[in-house]
C-alpha atoms as one frame of an Amber mdcrd trajectory, in Angstrom:
protein
  13.858  24.380  -6.325  10.283  25.513  -6.880   7.635  25.222  -4.194   5.609
  22.841  -6.363   8.461  20.299  -6.306   8.831  20.249  -2.528   7.114  17.641
  -0.369   5.580  17.944   3.090   4.326  15.311   5.515   1.961  16.053   8.377
   2.133  13.838  11.457  -0.968  14.581  13.510   0.533  13.358  16.779   4.303
  13.027  16.982   5.849  10.046  18.708   9.036  12.060  19.249   9.922  12.367
  22.933  11.433  15.821  22.398   8.310  17.375  20.885   5.703  15.291  22.670
   2.368  14.336  21.098   1.830  17.453  18.951   1.277  17.857  15.193   4.562
  18.213  13.289   5.396  18.772   9.627   8.426  17.268   7.911   9.578  18.986
   4.728  11.905  18.028   1.890  15.644  18.355   2.378  15.641  21.171  -0.205
  13.899  23.440   2.322  17.109  23.577   4.361  18.947  26.859   4.028  22.463
  26.597   2.577  23.540  29.063   5.275  22.321  26.874   8.145  25.239  26.268
  10.537  23.999  22.699  11.123  23.884  21.712   7.450  26.212  18.704   7.210
  27.413  19.652  10.685  25.119  18.198  13.327  21.696  18.544  11.697  19.151
  16.740  13.885  17.206  15.310  10.920  20.385  14.222   9.162  21.783  12.417
  12.183  20.318   8.990  11.536  17.581   6.964  13.128  13.846   7.010  12.400
  13.657  10.749  11.623  16.407  10.462   9.009  14.599   7.543   7.335  11.309
   9.441   7.350  12.980  12.630   6.067  14.540  10.757   3.151  11.151   9.284
   2.197   9.569  12.741   2.251  12.466  14.123   0.182  12.191  11.390  -2.463
   8.401  11.703  -2.648   7.685   8.272  -1.201   5.801  10.069   1.593   4.175
  13.437   1.845   2.262  15.724  -0.459   2.799  18.942  -2.380   2.651  22.316
  -0.670  -0.830  23.039  -2.070  -2.246  19.777  -0.721  -0.472  20.250   2.631
  -1.913  23.778   2.879  -5.410  22.423   2.164  -4.970  19.700   4.789  -3.840
  22.274   7.361  -6.831  24.493   6.598  -9.236  21.541   6.815  -7.768  20.516
  10.158  -8.109  24.057  11.533 -11.748  24.159  10.405 -12.343  20.769  12.007
 -10.837  22.008  15.285 -12.853  25.232  15.095 -16.105  23.368  14.402 -15.771
  21.517  17.711 -16.354  24.813  19.527 -19.369  25.919  17.488 -22.889  24.662
  18.218
């Protein structure tokens, strides 16, 4: 899988109780390492519920953007945050 075929989705403020209201990125299923001990064996994202539905949509391309666009969005957000501290 090449990086250009992967998808990423930025959630600016997570509604997940475990993470709290922080920015989180969801990436395509193909980013999972084949050596991960949780792959098909208790993976949090694969367990069902809203995260599983969201993850599948990112994986199929229904949601999210390419790595290059995600990188640009991250950089723009950092600049926006930085600009709040500059006169």
